[in-house]
C-alpha positions as CSV (number, residue, x, y, z in Angstrom):
1,M,146.9,113.6,113.0
2,G,147.0,109.8,113.1
3,E,145.2,107.4,110.8
4,I,141.4,107.1,111.2
5,S,140.6,103.6,112.6
6,S,138.0,101.4,111.2
7,V,136.1,101.7,114.5
8,E,136.0,105.4,114.2
9,I,134.8,105.2,110.6
10,I,131.9,102.9,111.6
11,F,131.1,104.9,114.7
12,I,130.9,108.2,112.8
13,G,128.9,106.4,110.1
14,V,126.2,105.1,112.5
15,V,126.0,108.4,114.4
16,V,125.5,110.3,111.1
17,I,122.7,107.8,110.2
18,Q,121.1,108.6,113.6
19,L,121.4,112.3,113.0
20,V,119.7,111.9,109.6
21,Y,116.9,109.8,111.1
22,W,116.3,112.2,114.1
23,L,116.3,115.2,111.7
24,I,113.6,113.3,109.6
25,W,111.5,112.5,112.7
26,L,111.8,116.2,113.9
27,I,110.7,117.5,110.5
28,G,107.8,115.0,110.5
29,V,106.4,116.0,113.9
30,T,106.9,119.7,113.1
31,K,104.7,119.2,110.0
32,I,101.8,117.9,112.0
33,K,99.1,120.6,111.9
34,K,97.0,122.0,114.6
35,V,93.6,120.2,114.8
36,S,90.3,121.8,114.2
37,S,87.5,121.3,116.7
38,D,84.7,122.0,114.3
39,P,81.8,119.6,114.9
40,K,81.0,117.0,112.2
41,S,77.6,115.6,111.8
42,H,78.6,112.1,110.7
43,G,78.5,109.2,113.1
44,V,81.3,107.3,114.8
45,S,81.2,103.7,116.1
46,V,83.5,103.3,119.1
47,I,84.5,99.7,119.4
48,I,86.1,98.1,122.6
49,A,87.0,94.4,122.9
50,A,87.0,93.5,126.6
51,K,87.8,90.3,128.5
52,N,87.3,90.5,132.3
53,E,87.7,94.3,132.3
54,L,84.8,95.1,134.6
55,A,86.8,97.5,136.8
56,N,88.2,99.4,133.8
57,L,84.8,99.5,132.0
58,E,83.2,101.1,135.0
59,K,85.7,103.9,134.7
60,L,85.9,104.2,131.0
61,L,82.2,104.2,129.8
62,P,81.0,107.2,131.8
63,T,83.7,109.3,130.2
64,I,82.6,108.1,126.7
65,F,79.0,108.8,127.4
66,K,80.0,112.4,128.2
67,Q,81.7,112.9,124.9
68,N,80.9,116.2,123.1
69,H,79.8,114.7,119.8
70,N,76.3,114.6,118.4
71,L,76.3,111.2,116.8
72,F,78.1,108.1,118.1
73,E,77.6,104.6,119.4
74,I,79.6,102.4,121.7
75,I,80.0,98.7,120.9
76,I,81.5,96.5,123.6
77,I,82.5,93.0,122.7
78,D,82.4,91.0,125.9
79,D,84.8,88.1,125.3
80,R,83.9,85.2,127.6
81,S,84.3,87.4,130.7
82,S,83.7,85.8,134.1
83,D,84.0,88.9,136.3
84,G,80.4,90.3,136.1
85,S,81.0,92.3,132.9
86,Y,78.0,90.9,131.2
87,E,75.5,91.8,133.9
88,F,77.0,95.3,134.2
89,L,77.0,96.0,130.5
90,R,73.4,94.7,130.0
91,A,72.1,96.9,132.8
92,L,74.0,99.9,131.3
93,A,72.6,99.2,127.9
94,N,69.1,99.6,129.2
95,E,70.0,103.1,130.3
96,H,71.9,104.2,127.2
97,A,70.4,103.6,123.7
98,N,73.8,104.2,122.1
99,L,75.5,101.3,123.9
100,K,75.5,97.9,122.1
101,V,76.8,94.8,123.8
102,I,78.0,91.7,121.9
103,T,78.9,88.6,123.8
104,V,81.4,86.0,122.6
105,S,80.7,82.6,124.0
106,E,82.9,80.5,121.9
107,L,86.1,81.3,119.9
108,P,86.7,79.8,116.4
109,S,89.9,77.7,116.5
110,H,91.6,79.5,113.6
111,L,91.2,83.1,114.9
112,N,92.9,85.3,117.5
113,A,90.4,86.2,120.2
114,K,90.8,90.0,120.1
115,K,90.7,90.1,116.3
116,Y,87.6,88.0,116.3
117,A,86.0,90.3,118.9
118,I,86.9,93.5,116.9
119,T,85.6,91.9,113.7
120,L,82.2,91.2,115.3
121,G,82.1,94.7,116.5
122,I,82.9,96.3,113.1
123,K,80.3,94.1,111.4
124,A,77.7,95.3,113.9
125,A,78.7,99.0,113.6
126,K,76.1,101.2,112.0
127,Y,78.5,104.0,111.1
128,E,81.3,104.1,108.5
129,Q,83.9,105.6,110.8
130,I,85.2,103.0,113.3
131,L,87.1,104.3,116.4
132,L,89.1,101.7,118.4
133,T,90.3,101.9,122.0
134,D,90.9,99.6,124.9
135,A,89.0,99.1,128.2
136,D,91.9,100.3,130.3
137,C,92.1,103.7,128.5
138,Q,90.7,107.1,129.3
139,P,90.0,110.0,126.9
140,L,91.8,113.1,128.1
141,S,88.9,115.4,127.1
142,E,85.3,115.4,126.2
143,N,86.2,116.4,122.6
144,W,88.0,113.1,121.8
145,I,85.4,111.7,119.5
146,R,84.6,115.1,118.0
147,L,88.2,115.7,117.1
148,I,88.6,112.3,115.6
149,A,85.5,113.0,113.5
150,S,86.9,116.4,112.4
151,K,89.7,114.6,110.7
152,W,87.4,112.3,108.7
153,E,87.7,114.2,105.5
154,G,87.0,113.2,101.9
155,G,89.2,110.3,100.9
156,N,90.3,109.4,104.4
157,E,90.2,105.8,105.5
158,F,92.5,106.1,108.5
159,V,92.9,108.6,111.4
160,L,96.0,108.0,113.5
161,G,95.9,109.2,117.1
162,F,98.3,109.1,120.0
163,S,97.9,107.3,123.3
164,S,100.1,108.1,126.3
165,Y,100.5,106.3,129.6
166,L,99.7,107.6,133.1
167,T,102.6,109.1,135.0
168,K,103.6,107.1,138.1
169,P,106.7,106.9,140.3
170,G,109.6,104.8,139.3
171,L,112.2,104.2,136.6
172,L,110.1,101.6,134.7
173,N,107.2,104.1,134.3
174,Y,109.6,106.8,133.2
175,F,111.0,104.5,130.5
176,I,107.6,103.3,129.4
177,R,106.5,106.9,128.8
178,F,109.7,107.6,126.9
179,E,109.3,104.5,124.7
180,T,105.7,105.4,124.0
181,M,106.6,108.9,123.0
182,L,109.5,107.6,120.8
183,T,107.0,105.3,119.0
184,G,104.6,108.2,118.6
185,I,107.4,110.4,117.1
186,Q,108.2,107.7,114.6
187,Y,104.8,106.6,113.3
188,L,103.1,110.0,113.4
189,G,106.2,111.8,112.1
190,A,106.5,109.2,109.2
191,A,102.8,109.6,108.4
192,A,103.1,113.4,108.3
193,L,105.9,112.9,105.7
194,G,103.6,110.7,103.6
195,A,104.9,107.3,104.8
196,P,102.4,105.9,107.3
197,Y,103.4,102.4,108.6
198,M,101.6,101.8,111.8
199,G,98.9,102.9,114.3
200,V,98.1,102.2,117.9
201,G,94.8,100.5,118.6
202,R,94.2,102.5,121.8
203,N,93.4,105.5,119.6
204,L,92.9,104.5,116.0
205,S,90.1,105.1,113.5
206,Y,89.5,103.5,110.1
207,S,86.8,102.8,107.6
208,K,84.3,100.0,108.0
209,S,84.0,99.6,104.2
210,L,87.8,99.3,103.9
211,F,87.9,96.7,106.7
212,L,85.2,94.6,105.1
213,G,86.5,95.1,101.6
214,K,89.9,93.8,102.6
215,K,88.3,90.9,104.4
216,G,89.4,92.3,107.8
217,F,92.4,90.7,109.3
218,H,92.7,88.0,106.6
219,G,96.3,86.7,106.3
220,F,97.2,87.5,109.9
221,Q,94.1,86.6,111.8
222,D,95.9,84.1,114.0
223,L,98.6,86.5,115.1
224,M,98.6,87.8,118.7
225,G,98.5,91.6,117.9
226,G,98.5,93.3,114.6
227,D,94.9,94.4,114.8
228,D,96.2,97.9,114.7
229,D,99.8,98.2,113.4
230,V,99.8,95.4,110.8
231,F,96.4,96.5,109.4
232,V,97.7,100.1,109.0
233,N,100.9,98.8,107.5
234,K,99.1,96.9,104.9
235,Y,96.5,99.4,103.8
236,A,97.5,102.9,104.9
237,R,98.8,105.3,102.2
238,K,99.8,108.9,101.9
239,S,96.4,109.6,100.2
240,N,94.1,108.0,102.7
241,V,95.6,108.9,106.1
242,S,95.0,111.8,108.5
243,I,96.9,112.5,111.7
244,L,95.5,113.7,115.0
245,L,97.9,115.1,117.6
246,S,96.7,117.3,120.4
247,P,96.2,117.2,124.2
248,E,92.4,117.0,123.7
249,S,92.5,114.1,121.2
250,A,94.9,111.9,123.2
251,I,94.1,108.8,125.1
252,S,95.7,107.8,128.4
253,S,96.3,104.2,129.4
254,I,97.3,102.3,132.5
255,P,101.1,101.3,132.2
256,K,102.5,98.0,133.3
257,S,103.9,98.1,136.9
258,K,106.1,95.0,136.7
259,L,109.1,94.6,134.5
260,S,108.1,91.1,133.5
261,D,104.7,92.2,132.3
262,F,106.2,95.1,130.4
263,F,108.6,92.7,128.6
264,I,105.7,90.4,127.7
265,Q,103.7,93.3,126.3
266,K,106.6,94.7,124.2
267,T,107.7,91.2,123.0
268,R,104.2,90.9,121.6
269,H,104.3,94.3,119.9
270,L,107.8,93.7,118.5
271,S,107.1,90.2,117.3
272,V,104.2,91.5,115.1
273,G,106.8,93.8,113.4
274,K,108.0,90.7,111.5
275,H,104.8,91.0,109.4
276,Y,105.4,94.6,108.3
277,S,106.3,95.4,104.7
278,S,109.9,94.9,103.6
279,K,110.3,98.7,103.2
280,S,109.1,99.4,106.8
281,K,111.3,96.6,108.2
282,I,114.4,98.0,106.5
283,I,113.7,101.6,107.5
284,L,113.0,100.8,111.2
285,G,115.7,98.1,111.3
286,I,118.4,100.6,110.1
287,F,117.3,103.2,112.7
288,T,117.3,100.7,115.6
289,L,120.6,99.0,114.5
290,S,122.4,102.3,114.2
291,W,121.1,103.3,117.6
292,I,122.4,100.1,119.2
293,L,125.8,100.4,117.4
294,T,126.1,104.1,118.5
295,W,126.3,102.9,122.1
296,G,127.9,99.6,121.4
297,L,130.9,101.2,119.6
298,L,131.2,104.2,122.0
299,P,133.6,102.6,124.5
300,F,135.9,101.3,121.7
301,E,135.8,104.7,120.0
302,I,136.9,106.4,123.3
303,I,139.7,103.9,123.8
304,S,141.0,103.7,120.3
305,T,140.7,107.3,119.0
306,Q,143.2,110.1,119.9
307,N,141.0,113.0,118.6
308,L,137.5,112.8,119.9
309,N,136.3,116.2,118.7
310,V,134.4,115.1,115.6
311,P,132.8,112.0,117.3
312,I,131.8,114.1,120.3
313,I,130.3,116.8,118.2
314,L,128.3,114.3,116.2
315,F,127.2,112.4,119.3
316,L,126.0,115.6,121.0
317,G,124.4,116.8,117.8
318,R,122.3,113.6,117.9
319,Y,121.0,114.7,121.3
320,V,120.1,118.1,119.9
321,F,117.9,116.7,117.2
322,M,116.5,114.0,119.5
323,G,115.7,116.6,122.3
324,F,114.0,119.0,119.9
325,A,111.9,116.1,118.4
326,F,110.7,115.2,121.9
327,V,110.0,118.8,122.9
328,V,108.0,119.5,119.8
329,F,106.1,116.2,120.3
330,K,105.4,117.0,124.0
331,N,104.0,120.4,123.1
332,K,101.7,119.1,120.5
333,S,100.5,116.0,122.3
334,G,100.4,117.2,125.9
335,A,102.4,114.1,127.0
336,K,104.5,114.5,130.1
337,L,108.2,113.5,130.2
338,Q,111.1,115.0,132.0
339,L,113.9,115.2,129.4
340,L,116.8,115.8,131.9
341,G,117.3,112.0,132.0
342,L,117.4,111.7,128.2
343,I,120.9,110.2,128.2
344,V,119.8,107.5,130.7
345,L,116.7,106.7,128.7
346,D,118.8,106.6,125.5
347,F,121.1,103.9,127.0
348,M,118.2,102.0,128.5
349,F,116.6,101.7,125.1
350,V,119.6,99.7,123.9
351,L,119.3,97.3,126.8
352,Y,115.5,97.1,126.3
353,Y,115.8,96.3,122.6
354,F,118.3,93.5,123.3
355,A,116.1,92.0,125.9
356,T,112.9,92.2,123.9
357,G,114.0,92.2,120.3
358,I,115.8,88.9,120.3
359,R,112.9,87.3,122.2
360,A,110.4,88.8,119.8
361,L,112.2,87.2,116.8
362,L,111.9,83.8,118.5
363,T,108.4,84.2,119.7
364,K,105.6,82.5,117.8
365,R,102.5,82.9,119.9
366,I,101.4,84.9,122.9
367,K,97.9,84.6,124.3
368,W,95.6,87.6,124.9
369,S,94.5,87.3,128.5
């Protein structure tokens, strides 16, 4: 046996880190309990901020009106739309007593538009439990609100749900669904282990009194994004978070169809991560860096190492833990993803993170259109 090279030591080290992380994520998603569908009598305020979303609202609102829950309201904040949304919503409000429409005509200079809209909606809400989603989303069952309410137990201030993307042809859609599931495995798995650090605003519930008590988005009100993940990162704790993961409680959203649009969306999401707590940034940073180094060092490891048995075993072991984590998450969430291409998606993630991560670090402001 020859001497172990420094490349091999580093390679084995980063792959072991990946193994540990994937084992943690796997344990986390395995711990997520089956949801109860017992009805709850308390009310839920569903809040949707929308700007020129007429076509999406025409599809979304009928599915919410049909929700199997006995007490809920819908609050739409129409943010300076010019596509006929106002007329459509006003007419619909005359037919449905539980629909409330708020119109934004002018935006204060110091506030992000979406955060301002959400803040107006929460202030107008008559129920303590706030449920956020987006206009381009669709509940996957009539029990969505009911299941969210069933997790609003004593002491809870957050309910973290999952939102998938529609399945469409093409490699971009395949990767989007992979990246979305990966994110879900991370934040829901971490929350199940008592370390919540983010949520997704397409399917997120939190307390009105908590929001108002913390002065809403104070401290990051001018950021593009962060109305979901940064708010959760700042105020969610092991003691005040509940997790909801099932096919009936999920939300489906329309994915980006152009690579450029996807990059803009993910740059916005990643740039907000700069405002996470130091602990969250370190944990997520080590995970991502070790992932990138696993692939970055692989060619040098193959070239420089005479005995590849240990590196190959570790590398394949990583896929075992990763694959099991995705399988468990798929079964619990109902999300669809063909795992035969996992190695391709794995490598694509490295390229994706280089393309968006560096840009996100340099990005200061992106507009909500």
